N, C-alpha and C positions, 0 to 999 in steps of 0.2 A: 716471666720473660713474657713481653709482649708479642702477641699474634703482630705478625707483620700483614698489612692488607695487601693483595695484589690485584690491580686488574688486569685480566690477560682477554687475549680475543683470538675464538677460531672463527678465522676471516674465510668468506665463501666465493669464489670467482663466480661469473656466469657460467662458466662451467661444469660448477659444482665443484671444482678441486678448492683444496684447503691449504693456506700460507703457512709454511712454518720457517722459524729463524733457528741455527745453529749460534750457544752460545760460545761467547770466547773463550779461551782455553785458559784465560787466567781468572776468570769466574768462579762465582759457588756452583758446583755441578759442572763443568767445564765441558768443551767439546760436546756434549750432548744439544739435541734437538729441543725446542719447545714453543709454545706458541705466542705469540707478540705479545707485549702488555709491560707495566711496571709499576712502582710504588704509589700508594693512595696517598695522597697527603691529609693532613691531620684537618680535619673540617671539610674536607673534599667531598663531591658528591663522586660516586662509582663510575658514572657516564661520562663525568667530566675528565676524572684522571685515563680514564682510558683513550679518549679522544686526541686527550693532549698527548698521552703514551705513543701513540700511533701514528701521530702527527710527527713527533720529535722520531720517533724511531724508522718509520716507512716511509712519511711523506704522503700520506692519504687524510682525508677528510670525511670524517665517518656521515653516512646518511641513513642508515636504518641499523639496528642493532638490539637485541632482545637478549633476557637472562639466560644461562645455559645451565649451568651448575657452579655450584660452591662445595669447596673441597678446602679441608682444614689437615695442614700435615704436620710433622715435629718431626724434623731432622733432628739429629743430636747436635747440631749447636745454633739452630735458631725455627722457631714457630711459623709457618704461614698460613694465612686465609688467600686462596685464590680465587677469587671473584671472576667467574669466566662468564663472557658474554659470547651472542652468535653473531659475525657483520655480515648481515648480508646484502649491503651497497655501502660505493665507499667513493669517492673520484680523487682523483691522481693514480702517480704509477708509482706500485710498492718499489721500493728499491730499499737496499739494507743503507741507510742512512751513517751509522755507527760504521759500516764498513762491516758489519755483519754477512755471511750465506745466507741467502733465501731458498727457498724450493714449494713451487706449486706440485702437492700430493693428492689423488686420489683418496676417496675415505679407506679405500680398502689398501692403500700404501702406507697408512701412515702404522700400520704395527708392525712394518721392516726397520724403522726407524727407531735410535734409542734416546727415550725422554726420561726426565727425574722420575725416581720412583711416586710424589705427587702429582705428576701430570697422567698416570694412567687412566684415572677416571673419565679423564677427560677427554683421552685420547678414545674411549666406549662412548661416552656421549657425543662426540663428533662425528661417529661411523652408527649411530640409532639415529630411528627414523623419529619424527614425534608424535607417530600411532603405532600403536599395537593390535592388532586384529588376533582376536580368541574367537574360533570358530564356534556354533553354536550345536546344542544338543537336538535330538528326535529327527535329522535330516538322513535321507539315503544316501548311499555313496556319489551316484550321478549328481544329485541336485550341491551334495557338499563340493566334490570339485570343480562344479560349472561356477560356484561360488567363490570360491579362491582364487578362480582364471579371472573371474570378471574384478573379483577383488583388486588382483595385481594390476587388470587393465586399468586399473582408477588413481593408481599411485600407493598403493598399499605396499610397505617395504619390509614389514616384519610380521610374521602369522603365525599365531599359535596353534596349532591343532589339539585341541583339546580331547583327554580321552576319558571314556567311561573308567569305571574302575577295571584295577586289576592286571593282572595277563589275557589282555583281549587278543587273540588273533585277527579279528577284521580288523582291529588298530591296526594293528601291522600291515596289511595288506595295504589299507589306506593312505600309513605314512610313505609306503614305497612310491604309488601315485602322487602323492603330495610332494615328495622330492623331487621330483620329474619336473612338475607343474612351475615350482619355486628355482629352478634351476638357475643359475646368473638373472634371478630376474630379483626376487625378493628372497630375504631370510628365513627360515623355517626352524620353528622352534617345536622339539617331540616332547610326551609326557611318557611315562611309563616307568616300567623297575630299570634299573640301573643293568642288568643282565643284556637287555637290547642297546647299550650306548656304541658298542663295535660294531654293530649292525648298520646305523645309517651315519659313516662319515662327516655328510658333510652338513648334516642337521644338527642345530644347539639342541641342548635340553633345561626342560624350563620344571622346577622340582616341586612338588607341593609342600605346604607346611609342614605335612606329617616324614614326609622324606627328610626335609632340613633338621627336625626336631630327630632326628635318629640319626643322621648319617654327618652332620656340622665338624662333630669333632675329627672325623677322619681325613679333614680337606677336602680339598678339591678331587672330584671325579672325572675330571677332562680336562686335557691338555689346554696351556694359554690360546691354541690358535681356533677351538670351539667354543662358543657362548654358551654361559652358562646361565642361569637366570632365576629366579623363587619366589613363590607367592607369598608375602609377609602381612601381618596383618596389625602389627602392635613393635614395641620397641625390644622386646623380649628376641621376637624371629628377626629382626634388623640384625641384632648383634651377631644370631647365627650365621644369618645369609652373610657377613663381612669375616667371621669366623671364616666360613667354607672357600672365602673368595672369589663370590659369584660377579658376573659383569654387571646385573643390573635385577630389579624386584619391581614386582608390582604392590605396591600400598591399596588397600580395599578394607569395607566397602567407604567410600569417601560421602556418598548420598547413600539414601534408602535405594532398593533396588529389587522390582519384581524377583530376580534367582535366587533372593536369601533375604527375604521378609526379616525374619526375625533376628540378624545381625546387627548389632550397633554401628550405625554410622560413627565415621571419625570427625566428619567436619571437613572444613577446609581448612581453619586455625590450626587442628590439633594434626591434619596430616602435614603442613609444614612445619610444625615442632618438630615431628618424626623426619622429616625430610634431611632436616636442617642438623641435626644428629649423625644423620648417614653420608657417608664419602663417596655414592656410586649414584648411578646414573635411578632414578625411581618412574615408572607409569603407572599414575594415578588411577583406578579403576573404581566401579561402582557408581551406575548414576550419571555419569558421565560419557560427553563425549565429544565430535571436534568442536561445537560450540564453545565448551569448556578449555579449550585447549590454550589462549592466552593465557586464562587466570592459573591454570595450571603451572605456567611456567616463571608467572610471578609469583606462584606458593614455593618457588625450587623445584619444581618435578620435570623429567624430560619432557613429558607430553601425558599423552592420556590414553589407556588400554581400554578395551570395551568389544560385548559381542554384538549386541542388536545395533547400537551406534554407528558400527564401520562396514555391518554386513551388506551386502549388493541386493 
């Protein structure tokens, strides 16, 4: 069975809201919401297909777009490759040229709409930023909190409070303060034992690769409305992350780093190959920063994660 190549768009308005369309009841997966787009013809470039489809469906002309995520999905009756681009600028007033209802929704509201199963990773990618800050080691609490506050003021929207080893009461106290700082401004990801999950309902959880290996077979430990992420370094860990139902992962190290000088870097090419076999948003980590963001997008990643590169 040939995989159907579909170009789809996460279209952002100037206010940051995202445009979605409702599928006709008569269509495959009818009545559900989707990201606009359509089939890529044989020999057609994806960007050309995307521009053509959006002009036909919505009456808009795309002026700025970049790769967001590729999702391979097998329905019982067909296989699709969703080649998703983020459209950040266009001309014209979007309207349902084929009679389809449209809605402009905030990233947070996307979770309230029903999408086909293949679209779930796209919903996650549309809600996640391009940069993921991981807090550094060796700072005292006031320094750490001040840094988080500054990073959020500077536009960081996703923060991982990196944990020392094991059950650390100091980390828990710090997490309480960090939850307060991030409330309504950034998504906080915590680390630590699963026994703590219930104590921080607004925080997401970032699993270590050791936790992934230990618990993946038990499935997802969090409800769908809480973010779950994992640290991955190879194809085996990515498969475990998929099995566990995480929302996104970090993949590292891409390049040599000071923190892990002995770790064998993946390099950009291998990172791209690993991402191509994985259907969720991926942040590249290790020797990368804001300057590598565009290269990360070209490689298929959601964006870049880092400690030093993002710490104010």
